N, C-alpha and C positions, 0 to 999 in steps of 0.2 A: 504493500500500500504506500502511496506517495504521501510523505509527511513534510510539513513545512514548519519552520520555527514559529512559536507563538510567544507573545510577551509574557514574561514571568509574572505570575500573580495577577494577571489581568482578567482572568475569566470571571472572578467574583463580581466584576463591575457590570456584567451583562446578565440579562434575564430572559425569560420566556414570555409567552402570551398571558399566563396567569398574572404575573407581576404588572404587565401592561394594563390588564383589565382592572386590577386593584387601583392603579394610578388614575384611570379614567373614572372609576366610581368615586374616588376621593375628590377629584376635581368637580364632578357633577354634584356631589353632596355639599361642597363648600362654595359652589358658584364661581370657581376659578377657571379661567380660560386654559385651553390646552392645545398647543400646536404640535404637529407631527412632522418630522423630517425623515423622509425615506431616502436612503442612500444605497446605491447598488453599483458595484464595480464589475468590470469585465469578467466573464466566466474563467474559472481556473482551467488549467490544462486537463485533458481527458484523464480519468483515473484518480483525480484528486477527490478527497472526501471532505465535505463541509457539514457543520452542525445544522440541525433543524430545531427551531424554537428553543435554542439554548441547551439542548440535551447532548449528552455524550462528551467524549474527549477529543473530538476532531479539532484540527487547527481553526483558530478564529478567522473570520473574513479579514482580508488584508486592510480594509478601511477601519476595522474595529479599534485598534490601538490608537492611531492618530485621531480618530473621531472622539474617543473617550477623553482625550486631553483638551477638547474644545467645548465640553458641556459641563454643567454644574453638577454637584453631588446630588442635588434633588431631582435631576432629570433621569429618565429611565431609558436604557438602551436595550432594545429587544433584537435578538438574532432571529431572522426570518428564514434562514436556510440559504445555502450556496453563498453568494457574496452580497446578500441583502441585509441591511440593518435599518431599524426604525428607532429614531430618537424622539421621545415625547417630552415636551418642555412645559413644565407647570408654570402657570401664571404668565404665559407669553402668547400674545395674539399672533396670527399668521404673518402680519406685516412686520413685526419685530423679528420673527424667525427668519423671514426673507432677508432682512438687513444683516443678520448674523451668519446665515448659512447659504444664501443664494448663490455664492461663488465658491462654496467649499470644495467643489470638485477640482478647482484650480490649485488647492493647497494640500490635498491629501496625499498626493504622490503615489496613487495606486492605479494609474492608467485611466482609460475613459470611465467617467462617472455619470450616472443618472441620478438626479435629485428631484424629489417631489415634496412640496411643502403645502400642508393644508391645516385648517383649524377644525377641531372636533365639532361635529354638529350634534344637536340634542338627540338623545336616544341611540347614538352610534356606539357600538361595542368595539372591542379590540380588533377583531378580524375585519370588520367593515372599515375601520379607520385605516388599518394597514393596507387594505386593498385599494382604497381611494387614493391614498398617498402614492402607492405604486403606479396606479393608473395615470395620475398627474405627471409622474416622472417620465412616462412613456408617451405623453401628449394625448392621452385618451380621456382624462378626467375633466370635469368642468372646473374652471378657475373663477367662475362668477362668484362675487362676494369678496375677492381679495381687495384689501384696502390699505392705503398708506395715509397716515395722519401725522402731521408735523406741526409743531409750534416753534417758529424760528425768530430769533432777534431781527428786528427790522433794520438791517444794515446791508451794506453793499454785497457781502458774500451770500446773502440769503438765497438769491436766485440760483447760484451755483450749487448750494447745498440741496435745494429742492430738486434740481435737475439730476444730481448724482443719486439721490434716493430713489429715483424712478428705475434704477437698475433692477429692482426687485421684480419688475414686469417684463424683463427681457425674454423669458421663456413663454410668456403668455400672449404677447402682442406681436403682430407683424412689425418688422423693423421700421417700415415707413410710418406706421401708425404711432409707434413709440417715438420716432423723430418728431412727428407732429405734436405729440403730447409734450415732449420736452420744450418745443418752441413756444407753445401756448403757455405752459407753466412758467417758463422763464420771463415771458412778457408780462404776465399778470403779477407775478411776485415782484418783479422790478417796479411795476406801477404802484403796487401796494407800499413798497418801501419809499418810493419817490413822493407819493401823494398822501400816504396814510400814517407815516411815522409821526406820532404826537410827542415823542420824547425819548430819552435814553432807554426807558423800560418798555418801549413799544414792541409788539410782536406781530408776526404774520402767521395766520393759521392756514394750513394747506390740508385738504382732504380730497384724496383721489381713490375711487373704487371702480371695480369692474362689474358689469352685469353681462348677461349672455351676448348682447348685441352692441353694447356701448361702453365708453369710458366716461364716467361722471366726475367732474372736478369742481371744487369750491375753493376760492381764496378770499380770506377775510382779514381785515385789519381793524385797529381801534382808533383810527383817525377821524377826521371831521366829515368824511364822505365826499363824493363828487357827483356831478351830473355828467353822464357819459355823452360824448359827441358822437353823432351818427357818422358813418364813414364819409359821406359826402361833405359834411361840415368839417371833418378833420382834414380832408384834402384841401378845402378852401382856406382854412385858417392855420393850417400847420399843426403838427402834434397829433396825438391820438393814434399813432401807428400801432401800438400794442393792441388796441381794441379792433383796429382794422384787420389785423392778422387773425384775431379770435373770430371775428365776423366771417372771414373768408373761409376758414377751415372747419368751423364747428357746425354740427347739425342744428343745435340750438344753443343760445347763451342768453344771459340776462344779468341784471344788477338789482340788488335788493338792500334792505337795511340802510336806506339813506345813502347809497353809494359805497358802503363799507364792505359789501360782499358781492363778488362776481362769481357766477357759476357757468359751467359750459358742459356740453356733451359732444363727444366724438364718436363716429361710427367705428366699431371694432374691425370690421372686415374690409375697410377701404381707407386709403389715405388721400387727402385732398391736397393738391399742389396749390401754392399761392397763385392766384390769377384764374383758377378754375371757377366755373359757376358755383354759386353757393349750394350746399347740399339741400337746404330747405329754408323756409322762412324763419327768421330769427324772432325771439321773444325778448321783450325788454320790460 
């Protein structure tokens, strides 16, 4: 039998499906969120034996030891068989899990890696959670409901920070749609900083979430608000280019809360180039 070295004393850090179900039940009882990160490496050579659900004395998956160094003691790592591992992260929503683990395949050093990140849904058990995370890693699961929420200082780097955080959607959105989202978010956060900063403690609130057919975004600030110029007015008077871009690429957009909140929707399955006809009528 082909044997591979395994980390000394590492096996106690890993569990089976029963421990995963206990973690799920505990989070459900206490109302704590639970994110699941499915990680699967390339298959071992033929003849290699791998553990199933944490049982037996077979070598650990190659991702197991480096992954265990990146999670907290309160997190549960479940061996799913072959080269698959599921990390369940207590008290962590899916958006935060994406920020921590969205690019973990670049850092594990175990060859090609598939990663699927989901948040536990009500009534979902251990097997269902693992299956859904596995499906997302293979591009088969629904990513509707993924959400990014940021509260940023209203300063010049805010737009860049917001743009970088959108990396969590790289697996879920077509690259052109993601580029459009980065452009819209950059413009709106920059506008919020420019027009909404009321003092050194001012913040910009960013909320981006996915639905099956759209990307929904909201940018809010605590400033005095503003009256948006329509695109034609902006062209005549100068300025207002940020909202012209939003108007050009969004399915719908609008302003509320006295001009302190701007929201928009992008279509998930298409990207609109600047200068293209508007996807639909705008709402203001």
